[in-house]
Each structure stands twice: as C-alpha cells, then as structure tokens.
C-alpha positions in Angstrom: -42.1 32.3 25.9 -41.5 30.1 22.8 -41.5 31.9 19.5 -42.1 30.3 16.1 -40.7 32.9 13.6 -42.1 32.7 10.1 -44.5 30.0 11.0 -46.6 30.2 7.9 -48.9 27.1 8.1 -46.6 25.3 10.6 -48.4 26.7 13.6 -47.2 25.2 16.9 -49.7 25.0 19.8 -48.5 26.7 23.0 -46.0 28.9 21.1 -46.3 32.5 19.9 -46.6 32.0 16.1 -45.3 34.8 13.9 -45.4 35.5 10.2 -45.3 38.5 7.8 -48.8 37.5 6.6 -52.1 37.2 8.4 -52.7 33.5 8.3 -54.8 31.2 10.4 -53.1 30.6 13.8 -50.6 33.5 13.5 -50.7 35.7 16.6 -48.1 38.2 15.7 -47.9 39.7 12.2 -44.7 41.7 11.7 -42.1 42.2 8.9 -38.8 41.1 10.4 -36.9 43.6 8.1 -38.4 46.3 10.4 -36.5 46.7 13.6 -36.7 46.5 16.5 -38.8 43.3 16.5 -41.9 43.5 18.7 -40.5 41.4 21.6 -38.7 42.7 24.7 -35.0 42.1 25.5 -34.5 38.6 27.0 -38.2 37.7 26.8 -37.9 34.6 24.7 -36.6 31.2 25.9 -36.8 29.3 22.6 -37.0 30.4 19.0 -37.8 28.2 15.9 -36.8 29.9 12.7 -37.1 27.4 9.8 -36.8 28.8 6.4 -36.8 32.4 7.6 -33.2 33.9 7.7 -32.7 33.6 4.0 -35.6 35.9 3.3 -34.3 38.8 5.4 -32.4 41.9 4.2 -29.6 42.0 6.8 -28.5 38.7 8.2 -26.1 40.0 10.8 -28.6 42.5 12.2 -31.3 39.8 12.2 -29.0 37.5 14.3 -28.4 40.5 16.7 -32.2 40.9 17.1 -32.5 37.1 17.8 -29.7 37.5 20.4 -31.4 40.5 21.9 -34.8 38.9 22.4 -33.5 35.5 23.6 -33.1 35.0 27.4 -29.7 34.0 28.7 -29.0 30.4 27.5 -32.0 30.7 25.3 -32.1 28.4 22.3 -32.5 29.0 18.6 -33.4 26.2 16.3 -33.0 27.1 12.6 -33.0 25.7 9.1 -31.5 27.5 6.2 -30.8 26.5 2.5 -27.3 25.4 1.7 -25.5 27.9 -0.6 -25.1 25.6 -3.7 -28.4 23.8 -3.4 -31.4 24.3 -5.7 -33.3 25.4 -2.6 -31.1 28.5 -2.2 -31.5 29.6 -5.8 -35.0 28.6 -6.8 -37.1 30.7 -4.5 -37.2 34.3 -5.9 -37.6 35.7 -2.3 -34.3 34.3 -1.0 -31.6 36.8 -0.4 -28.8 34.4 0.4 -27.7 30.8 1.0 -25.6 29.6 3.9 -22.4 27.6 4.2 -21.5 25.2 7.1 -19.0 27.8 8.4 -21.5 30.7 8.5 -22.6 30.1 12.1 -19.0 29.5 13.2 -18.6 33.3 13.1 -21.1 33.6 16.1 -19.6 30.8 18.2 -17.0 32.3 20.7 -15.1 28.9 20.7 -14.6 29.0 16.9 -11.5 30.3 15.3 -13.6 32.3 12.8 -15.3 34.2 15.6 -12.0 34.7 17.4 -10.4 36.1 14.2 -13.3 38.4 13.5 -15.0 39.4 16.7 -15.9 42.8 15.3 -18.4 41.3 12.8 -21.2 41.2 15.4 -21.8 41.3 19.1 -24.2 38.4 18.9 -22.7 35.2 20.4 -24.2 31.7 20.1 -22.7 28.3 20.9 -23.3 25.7 18.3 -25.1 22.9 20.2 -26.0 20.8 17.1 -25.3 21.1 13.4 -27.0 18.9 10.8 -26.7 18.6 7.1 -29.9 17.8 5.3 -29.4 15.7 2.1 -32.1 14.9 -0.4 -30.4 13.1 -3.3 -31.7 13.9 -6.8 -34.3 16.4 -5.4 -36.3 18.0 -7.0 -35.8 16.1 -10.2 -36.1 12.5 -9.3 -37.8 10.6 -6.6 -36.0 7.4 -5.8 -38.0 4.9 -3.7 -36.2 4.3 -0.4 -33.9 7.3 -0.9 -35.6 10.1 1.0 -34.3 13.0 3.0 -31.3 12.1 5.1 -29.8 14.0 8.0 -26.1 13.9 8.8 -24.7 15.1 12.1 -21.6 13.2 12.9 -18.4 15.3 12.8 -16.4 13.2 10.3 -19.5 12.4 8.2 -20.1 16.1 7.9 -16.5 16.8 6.8 -16.7 14.2 4.1 -20.2 15.3 2.9 -19.1 19.0 3.1 -16.0 18.2 1.0 -18.0 16.4 -1.6 -20.8 19.0 -1.6 -18.5 21.9 -2.0 -16.1 20.6 -4.6 -17.7 17.8 -6.6 -21.5 17.6 -6.4 -23.8 20.7 -6.1 -27.3 20.0 -4.7 -25.9 17.2 -2.4 -26.6 19.3 0.8 -30.1 20.8 0.6 -30.3 22.5 4.0 -28.4 23.2 7.2 -30.1 22.8 10.6 -28.7 24.2 13.8 -29.5 24.5 17.5 -27.7 27.5 18.9 -27.5 28.7 22.5 -27.2 32.3 23.4 -24.0 33.2 25.2 
C-alpha cells in the first residue's frame, strides 16, 4: 500500500489518500494526533508526508507511528519547513520547524543517533536530503529566480552555514527520503 498522509487537495491516484478533513478524493479521514493510526503494523510500503509533521503535537511519537506502519525497507518521503524560514512561523497551525540535523537522530549511522539512542526506537536511514531555497519569498518575485533544490553534500554545508548564521529565510523547506531500518 502507498499512503499519502495529509493529502489535502494533492490526491494521488492509486494511493490511499488521508487527511484530517473530508475533502474530495480523501479515502481515510483521521486526526494523526490520535493514536494508534488506523493502519496495521508493517502494512505500508511507501508514505508521502508533505507539510504534515509540523502540524502534529508529538513529533517523536508520530515518527514512531510512521515506523510502526511502514513495511521493512519501506520509504517515507517528507517535506517540512526549515526552522528559521517564514514558512515555519507564518502558519498559525505549525507546532515546530525543523533543522537539517533533526532527522540525523533517527539514522543509526549518524553520530547523533549513536549518542542518543534512547530518544526513540524508530530508525530510518537517510536516503536523500534536499534543501529547498526560494530566494526573497514571499516578498519579492524575481523573474528567473524560482524555487531551487540543493542536494549535494558540500553545497548543503555551505547553504546550511549561510542559512543558520547569516541569512534567515534562505532555506524554505527540507525534503527527505527515509528508509525504515
């Protein structure tokens, strides 16, 4: 099964489309703050969770639910707002923003997970990490300067340094592909 969490109007044909609201194309209506989620252990091969995790009350518990319902080697594709972007702060329903190190705490190969294995039992390998940049958004639209995605290791280090210490709103979102361990 492929599960599109928090689909909203982004309904994907052939997937189970979920949302908290009864919308056209939504087949499962459920508040993800209520656990357990309505899917069986290991029953989902792929999850898409774009703009979902920042709305939930308990991030670690939500990641454990994702881990629970994913099949072995199941994949999670997610998008979350960067902690110092306008996207993280503008939406009144957001509970948190995310840093590029946040998902390192779930990756058993990461020093952060190794130093603090007691945070959660959920384990995911980071398959892909992408920074989404949208220069001058939402204030100025510059022709030819649209959303950019950065995924190279050294490019991310440079952009992360600049985005953390010098220019807020440089990194808009983080996108990941994680694989259940």
